[in-house]
Backbone as ProteinMPNN parsed JSONL, in Angstrom:
{"seq_chain_A": "XXXXXXXXXXXXXXXXXXXXXXXXXXXXXXXXXXXXXXXXXXXXXXXXXXXXXXXXXXXXXXXXXXXXXXXXXXXXXXXXXXXXXXXXXXXXXXXXXXXXXXXXXXXXXXXXXXXXXXXXXXXXXXXXXXXXXXXXXXXX", "coords_chain_A": {"N_chain_A": [[81.548, 102.56, 195.113], [81.647, 105.264, 194.449], [78.959, 105.949, 193.974], [77.926, 105.642, 196.525], [79.282, 107.676, 197.906], [78.227, 109.87, 196.552], [75.543, 109.616, 197.333], [75.84, 109.993, 200.145], [76.866, 112.64, 200.213], [74.729, 114.041, 199.09], [72.683, 113.418, 200.889], [73.726, 114.52, 203.291], [73.895, 117.195, 202.494], [71.262, 117.942, 202.446], [70.525, 118.017, 205.048], [70.909, 119.954, 208.059], [73.573, 120.37, 207.979], [76.484, 122.009, 206.694], [76.95, 121.209, 203.788], [77.618, 120.378, 200.32], [76.286, 118.943, 197.37], [76.344, 119.21, 194.683], [78.83, 119.539, 193.342], [79.948, 117.003, 193.607], [78.122, 115.479, 192.135], [78.439, 116.684, 189.573], [81.153, 116.077, 189.103], [81.003, 113.296, 188.901], [79.306, 113.066, 186.719], [80.975, 113.972, 184.742], [83.258, 112.321, 184.919], [82.637, 109.53, 185.163], [81.393, 106.184, 184.673], [78.792, 105.696, 185.147], [75.26, 105.737, 184.496], [73.362, 108.624, 183.568], [70.765, 108.707, 184.568], [70.973, 106.967, 186.759], [72.807, 108.386, 188.39], [71.411, 110.794, 188.906], [69.182, 109.726, 190.184], [70.307, 108.529, 192.508], [71.449, 110.781, 193.794], [69.126, 112.305, 194.155], [67.479, 110.637, 195.786], [69.092, 110.458, 198.098], [69.161, 113.184, 198.846], [66.447, 113.741, 199.243], [65.849, 111.973, 201.345], [67.505, 113.087, 203.324], [66.15, 115.498, 203.736], [63.834, 114.448, 204.789], [64.755, 113.616, 207.26], [65.153, 116.127, 208.423], [62.443, 116.972, 208.555], [61.461, 115.06, 210.333], [63.016, 115.686, 212.611], [61.99, 118.227, 213.072], [59.435, 117.536, 213.917], [59.969, 116.742, 216.481], [61.292, 118.778, 217.763], [60.087, 120.782, 219.269], [59.924, 120.144, 221.999], [62.392, 120.777, 222.968], [62.937, 123.476, 222.69], [62.999, 125.342, 224.769], [65.255, 124.877, 226.192], [68.475, 125.705, 227.54], [70.745, 125.195, 225.951], [69.751, 125.081, 223.409], [70.061, 125.944, 220.017], [68.603, 127.857, 218.53], [66.723, 130.793, 218.683], [63.569, 131.444, 220.278], [62.156, 133.455, 219.048], [63.159, 133.437, 216.411], [62.242, 130.941, 215.589], [59.493, 131.393, 215.716], [59.222, 133.397, 213.732], [59.965, 131.931, 211.468], [57.95, 130.014, 211.486], [55.733, 131.665, 211.019], [56.297, 132.528, 208.413], [56.163, 130.095, 207.044], [53.514, 129.404, 207.51], [52.28, 131.45, 206.153], [52.893, 131.002, 203.407], [52.464, 128.329, 203.198], [52.436, 124.797, 202.348], [53.465, 125.059, 199.821], [55.811, 126.422, 199.99], [57.682, 124.474, 200.33], [58.614, 123.846, 197.855], [60.812, 125.353, 197.601], [62.747, 124.003, 198.893], [65.132, 123.142, 197.87], [66.81, 125.29, 197.719], [69.831, 126.815, 198.656], [70.738, 127.62, 202.032], [68.082, 128.588, 202.883], [66.444, 126.416, 202.342], [66.804, 124.014, 203.9], [66.032, 124.798, 206.583], [63.308, 125.29, 206.01], [62.289, 122.734, 205.563], [62.607, 121.64, 208.095], [60.96, 123.308, 209.664], [58.523, 122.675, 208.505], [58.09, 120.154, 209.537], [57.929, 120.795, 212.25], [55.55, 122.207, 212.232], [53.836, 120.206, 211.764], [53.299, 119.277, 209.151], [51.638, 117.323, 206.715], [53.041, 114.201, 206.044], [53.091, 112.807, 203.545], [52.348, 114.774, 201.69], [54.436, 116.55, 202.172], [56.596, 114.915, 201.332], [56.001, 114.605, 198.589], [56.165, 117.308, 197.608], [58.801, 118.029, 198.3], [60.204, 116.093, 196.89], [59.617, 116.806, 194.224], [60.939, 119.275, 194.15], [63.646, 118.587, 194.775], [64.389, 116.611, 192.862], [63.931, 118.104, 190.582], [65.911, 120.069, 190.875], [68.313, 118.594, 190.543], [67.926, 117.696, 187.946], [68.0, 120.131, 186.637], [70.666, 120.864, 187.122], [71.939, 118.858, 185.651], [70.97, 119.531, 183.102], [72.142, 122.067, 182.778], [74.829, 121.328, 182.79], [74.931, 119.825, 180.43], [74.436, 121.827, 178.576], [76.712, 123.387, 178.71]], "CA_chain_A": [[81.938, 103.522, 196.133], [81.305, 106.603, 193.972], [77.529, 106.18, 194.198], [77.738, 105.798, 197.966], [79.743, 109.031, 198.248], [77.211, 110.792, 196.026], [74.404, 109.505, 198.237], [76.182, 110.642, 201.42], [76.971, 114.094, 200.047], [73.378, 114.564, 198.861], [71.973, 113.288, 202.156], [74.26, 115.53, 204.209], [73.569, 118.545, 202.008], [69.854, 118.232, 202.729], [70.341, 118.238, 206.482], [71.364, 121.288, 208.455], [75.031, 120.426, 207.835], [76.877, 122.87, 205.56], [77.563, 120.397, 202.731], [77.096, 120.568, 198.958], [76.351, 117.715, 196.585], [76.395, 119.531, 193.253], [80.17, 119.286, 192.811], [80.126, 115.553, 193.512], [77.327, 115.052, 190.984], [79.102, 117.131, 188.342], [82.365, 115.284, 188.94], [80.631, 111.962, 188.429], [78.776, 113.207, 185.354], [82.114, 114.176, 183.841], [84.315, 111.296, 185.003], [82.242, 108.186, 185.582], [80.729, 105.324, 183.708], [77.41, 105.5, 185.569], [74.27, 106.421, 183.671], [72.829, 109.884, 184.096], [69.57, 108.376, 185.351], [71.437, 106.409, 188.026], [73.409, 109.454, 189.199], [70.348, 111.702, 189.37], [68.351, 108.982, 191.133], [71.029, 108.381, 193.783], [71.531, 112.11, 194.415], [67.775, 112.719, 194.556], [67.041, 109.837, 196.942], [69.859, 110.916, 199.256], [68.741, 114.532, 199.221], [65.072, 113.649, 199.758], [65.918, 111.342, 202.672], [68.05, 114.086, 204.244], [65.055, 116.413, 204.07], [62.918, 113.712, 205.675], [65.353, 113.697, 208.598], [64.811, 117.461, 208.928], [61.018, 116.96, 208.882], [61.336, 114.255, 211.548], [63.563, 116.491, 213.71], [61.007, 119.277, 213.327], [58.339, 116.936, 214.687], [60.407, 116.528, 217.862], [62.096, 119.903, 218.244], [59.299, 121.623, 220.172], [60.192, 119.816, 223.396], [63.722, 121.248, 223.366], [63.154, 124.884, 222.372], [63.211, 126.155, 225.973], [66.51, 124.472, 226.832], [69.543, 126.699, 227.417], [71.675, 124.825, 224.904], [69.086, 125.07, 222.104], [70.777, 126.954, 219.234], [67.747, 128.803, 217.791], [65.858, 131.525, 219.603], [62.131, 131.249, 220.089], [61.729, 134.468, 218.085], [63.478, 132.948, 215.059], [61.307, 129.848, 215.296], [58.181, 132.006, 215.481], [59.256, 134.045, 212.413], [59.97, 130.874, 210.45], [56.602, 129.443, 211.475], [54.845, 132.625, 210.354], [56.58, 132.48, 206.978], [55.647, 128.832, 206.508], [52.052, 129.472, 207.539], [51.855, 132.406, 205.125], [53.012, 130.408, 202.074], [52.009, 126.952, 203.267], [53.273, 123.709, 201.862], [54.103, 125.46, 198.562], [57.18, 126.866, 200.272], [58.564, 123.309, 200.229], [59.23, 123.846, 196.523], [62.09, 126.05, 197.758], [63.612, 123.196, 199.761], [66.43, 122.933, 197.203], [67.575, 126.537, 197.758], [70.81, 126.873, 199.754], [70.524, 128.437, 203.23], [66.693, 128.611, 203.369], [65.731, 125.17, 202.072], [66.845, 123.074, 205.015], [65.129, 125.238, 207.652], [61.91, 125.137, 205.601], [61.88, 121.344, 205.786], [62.529, 121.456, 209.542], [59.758, 124.012, 210.128], [57.332, 121.939, 208.071], [57.889, 119.111, 210.543], [57.485, 121.467, 213.479], [54.142, 122.584, 212.05], [53.096, 118.954, 211.546], [52.883, 119.114, 207.754], [51.352, 115.958, 206.314], [54.283, 113.655, 205.508], [53.002, 112.471, 202.122], [52.398, 116.037, 200.947], [55.826, 116.979, 202.324], [57.427, 114.066, 200.476], [55.711, 114.95, 197.197], [56.682, 118.635, 197.271], [60.265, 117.99, 198.4], [60.681, 115.272, 195.772], [59.557, 117.646, 193.021], [62.001, 120.287, 194.249], [64.989, 118.001, 194.773], [64.63, 116.0, 191.555], [64.02, 119.228, 189.641], [67.211, 120.707, 191.043], [69.353, 117.774, 189.916], [67.688, 117.733, 186.493], [68.497, 121.436, 186.192], [72.134, 120.773, 187.124], [72.317, 118.05, 184.494], [70.696, 120.342, 181.911], [73.187, 123.104, 182.678], [76.049, 120.607, 182.412], [74.818, 119.471, 179.001], [74.503, 123.068, 177.807], [78.072, 123.93, 178.707]], "C_chain_A": [[81.536, 104.944, 195.737], [79.833, 106.931, 194.219], [77.228, 106.379, 195.68], [78.172, 107.192, 198.42], [78.773, 110.093, 197.735], [75.999, 110.803, 196.935], [74.668, 110.245, 199.544], [76.268, 112.159, 201.29], [75.592, 114.713, 199.835], [72.55, 114.507, 200.142], [72.423, 114.386, 203.121], [73.906, 116.938, 203.802], [72.123, 118.925, 202.313], [69.576, 118.413, 204.209], [70.848, 119.64, 206.807], [72.883, 121.416, 208.42], [75.4, 121.278, 206.619], [77.644, 122.086, 204.481], [76.912, 120.716, 201.391], [77.243, 119.259, 198.195], [76.524, 117.981, 195.09], [77.757, 119.213, 192.637], [80.433, 117.794, 192.654], [79.358, 115.022, 192.305], [77.999, 115.452, 189.676], [80.373, 116.336, 188.068], [82.061, 113.894, 188.401], [80.018, 112.007, 187.032], [79.922, 113.288, 184.346], [83.014, 112.937, 183.778], [83.862, 109.903, 185.41], [81.542, 107.449, 184.455], [79.264, 105.083, 184.065], [76.46, 106.265, 184.663], [73.795, 107.692, 184.371], [71.628, 109.607, 184.987], [69.972, 107.842, 186.724], [71.994, 107.501, 188.937], [72.348, 110.392, 189.752], [69.455, 111.007, 190.392], [69.03, 108.872, 192.5], [71.107, 109.72, 194.512], [70.154, 112.534, 194.937], [67.298, 111.954, 195.783], [67.795, 110.271, 198.196], [69.384, 112.262, 199.761], [67.33, 114.528, 199.819], [65.077, 113.031, 201.153], [66.515, 112.294, 203.711], [66.991, 115.091, 204.667], [64.033, 115.743, 204.98], [63.445, 113.693, 207.105], [65.032, 115.058, 209.218], [63.352, 117.517, 209.368], [60.8, 116.216, 210.203], [61.858, 115.027, 212.762], [62.596, 117.621, 214.075], [59.83, 118.78, 214.143], [58.688, 116.865, 216.179], [61.082, 117.735, 218.513], [61.384, 120.752, 219.303], [59.656, 121.372, 221.639], [61.533, 120.36, 223.892], [63.901, 122.763, 223.24], [63.38, 125.773, 223.592], [64.489, 125.79, 226.738], [67.579, 125.53, 226.58], [70.45, 126.445, 226.226], [71.073, 124.901, 223.502], [69.606, 126.227, 221.256], [69.922, 128.01, 218.534], [66.8, 129.478, 218.776], [64.384, 131.277, 219.278], [61.58, 132.255, 219.074], [61.991, 134.022, 216.642], [62.551, 131.809, 214.648], [59.934, 130.423, 214.96], [58.13, 132.691, 214.113], [59.224, 133.011, 211.289], [58.59, 130.22, 210.348], [55.628, 130.371, 210.755], [55.041, 132.611, 208.846], [55.988, 131.214, 206.364], [54.125, 128.859, 206.476], [51.527, 130.415, 206.461], [51.837, 131.757, 203.739], [52.613, 128.942, 202.032], [52.982, 125.948, 202.678], [53.943, 124.036, 200.536], [55.539, 125.929, 198.786], [58.17, 125.703, 200.228], [59.187, 123.185, 198.845], [60.56, 124.596, 196.534], [63.079, 125.246, 198.61], [64.98, 122.916, 199.143], [67.352, 124.143, 197.334], [68.556, 126.531, 198.932], [70.398, 127.886, 200.828], [69.076, 128.373, 203.72], [65.979, 127.277, 203.237], [65.68, 124.214, 203.24], [65.969, 123.529, 206.189], [63.645, 125.112, 207.283], [61.438, 123.71, 205.873], [61.759, 121.037, 207.279], [61.251, 122.092, 210.095], [58.494, 123.275, 209.698], [57.043, 120.769, 209.017], [57.374, 119.683, 211.845], [56.002, 121.806, 213.406], [53.265, 121.396, 211.656], [52.509, 118.841, 210.145], [52.664, 117.627, 207.474], [52.581, 115.381, 205.602], [54.189, 113.351, 204.012], [53.024, 113.727, 201.249], [53.807, 116.624, 201.001], [56.723, 116.225, 201.346], [57.226, 114.396, 198.996], [56.36, 116.275, 196.806], [58.215, 118.658, 197.301], [60.848, 117.172, 197.247], [60.68, 116.056, 194.47], [60.715, 118.637, 193.013], [63.385, 119.678, 194.08], [65.323, 117.357, 193.422], [64.776, 117.083, 190.496], [65.369, 119.916, 189.702], [68.311, 119.91, 190.364], [69.164, 117.68, 188.404], [68.191, 119.047, 185.906], [70.027, 121.426, 186.109], [72.609, 119.966, 185.918], [72.094, 118.828, 183.192], [71.742, 121.418, 181.689], [74.516, 122.481, 182.265], [76.036, 120.285, 180.924], [74.937, 120.701, 178.098], [75.932, 123.556, 177.653], [79.044, 122.803, 178.531]], "O_chain_A": [[81.132, 105.736, 196.587], [79.497, 108.045, 194.621], [76.376, 107.19, 196.043], [77.492, 107.817, 199.234], [78.529, 111.096, 198.406], [75.48, 111.866, 197.273], [73.835, 111.026, 200.002], [75.794, 112.884, 202.165], [75.318, 115.797, 200.349], [71.804, 115.437, 200.446], [71.595, 115.093, 203.696], [73.644, 117.789, 204.653], [71.803, 120.109, 202.425], [68.514, 118.905, 204.588], [71.177, 120.413, 205.906], [73.425, 122.457, 208.791], [74.686, 121.261, 205.617], [78.844, 122.286, 204.296], [75.805, 121.252, 201.332], [78.233, 118.548, 198.368], [76.821, 117.063, 194.325], [77.827, 118.678, 191.531], [81.063, 117.368, 191.687], [79.88, 114.209, 191.541], [78.114, 114.631, 188.765], [80.64, 115.964, 186.925], [82.781, 113.38, 187.545], [80.199, 111.075, 186.248], [79.843, 112.742, 183.245], [83.475, 112.556, 182.703], [84.664, 109.152, 185.965], [81.16, 108.025, 183.436], [78.57, 104.347, 183.364], [76.812, 107.315, 184.126], [73.829, 107.803, 185.596], [71.492, 110.212, 186.05], [69.381, 108.219, 187.737], [71.682, 107.533, 190.127], [72.38, 110.746, 190.93], [69.019, 111.629, 191.36], [68.395, 109.098, 193.53], [70.858, 109.786, 195.716], [70.044, 113.064, 196.043], [66.77, 112.553, 196.72], [67.185, 110.433, 199.253], [69.222, 112.459, 200.966], [67.062, 115.235, 200.79], [64.383, 113.516, 202.047], [66.073, 112.304, 204.86], [66.941, 115.49, 205.83], [63.438, 116.392, 205.84], [62.665, 113.747, 208.056], [64.681, 115.14, 210.395], [63.049, 118.05, 210.435], [60.059, 116.673, 211.073], [61.225, 115.029, 213.818], [62.41, 117.93, 215.252], [59.286, 119.514, 214.968], [57.802, 116.921, 217.032], [61.404, 117.698, 219.701], [62.038, 121.371, 220.142], [59.683, 122.312, 222.433], [61.782, 120.399, 225.097], [64.938, 123.284, 223.653], [63.914, 126.873, 223.447], [64.759, 126.34, 227.805], [67.587, 126.175, 225.531], [70.878, 127.389, 225.561], [71.798, 124.799, 222.513], [69.6, 127.372, 221.709], [70.468, 128.972, 217.993], [66.159, 128.819, 219.595], [64.022, 130.946, 218.149], [60.649, 131.945, 218.331], [61.148, 134.209, 215.764], [62.127, 131.728, 213.495], [59.288, 129.974, 214.013], [57.127, 132.589, 213.406], [58.539, 133.197, 210.283], [58.123, 129.911, 209.252], [54.796, 129.914, 209.972], [54.073, 132.674, 208.088], [55.385, 131.26, 205.293], [53.515, 128.386, 205.517], [50.444, 130.197, 205.919], [50.883, 131.937, 202.981], [52.443, 128.373, 200.953], [54.175, 126.211, 202.531], [54.898, 123.36, 200.153], [56.377, 125.844, 197.889], [59.374, 125.926, 200.101], [60.188, 122.488, 198.68], [61.344, 124.49, 195.591], [64.128, 125.76, 198.998], [65.895, 122.489, 199.847], [68.552, 124.032, 197.085], [68.163, 126.272, 200.069], [69.769, 128.898, 200.521], [68.865, 128.117, 204.905], [65.005, 127.028, 203.947], [64.624, 123.658, 203.542], [65.229, 122.714, 206.74], [62.814, 124.855, 208.155], [60.324, 123.499, 206.353], [60.897, 120.256, 207.681], [60.546, 121.482, 210.899], [57.507, 123.248, 210.434], [55.883, 120.437, 209.264], [56.48, 119.113, 212.471], [55.284, 121.704, 214.401], [52.109, 121.56, 211.267], [51.384, 118.376, 209.963], [53.422, 116.781, 207.947], [53.104, 115.992, 204.67], [55.142, 113.622, 203.28], [53.651, 113.738, 200.189], [54.312, 117.134, 200.001], [57.512, 116.831, 200.622], [58.195, 114.457, 198.239], [57.035, 116.353, 195.779], [58.846, 119.243, 196.421], [61.886, 117.537, 196.694], [61.635, 115.981, 193.697], [61.386, 118.816, 191.997], [64.206, 120.198, 193.324], [66.423, 117.543, 192.901], [65.636, 116.995, 189.619], [65.911, 120.306, 188.667], [69.156, 120.485, 189.679], [70.143, 117.594, 187.663], [68.744, 119.071, 184.807], [70.607, 121.92, 185.142], [73.568, 120.347, 185.247], [72.93, 118.787, 182.289], [72.177, 121.656, 180.562], [75.248, 123.064, 181.465], [77.046, 120.462, 180.241], [75.473, 120.62, 176.992], [76.317, 124.072, 176.604], [80.253, 123.031, 178.499]]}, "name": "protein", "num_of_chains": 1, "seq": "XXXXXXXXXXXXXXXXXXXXXXXXXXXXXXXXXXXXXXXXXXXXXXXXXXXXXXXXXXXXXXXXXXXXXXXXXXXXXXXXXXXXXXXXXXXXXXXXXXXXXXXXXXXXXXXXXXXXXXXXXXXXXXXXXXXXXXXXXXXX"}
């Protein structure tokens, strides 16, 4: 059950939902019998899959941007697109950063970023983030 909750928190944290997975990972690192590799793998897979959902939503979001109920203005979408086009797929290395990471993954889908390149860059970022958390935990 603990691994499933870790997966869900990591998945949700990578979507546009305001969730965090770091506390769940740290709690399990401190108080569980699971291996570090298993915990980092579960958190990483959940987080990467959540980002893939954002990419997929970005692929389909264009058709809804002119609807009244759509929560993001066309100007904000245009600014995000300009930022992504300026830095390209390298900006996906920031997909782990709170607040800006999730929109970057959504915009990459909107701009039709190649999925395999998206997956590679997001995987590097997300796995790196959890390895950093584990390293910081070990230090302190």
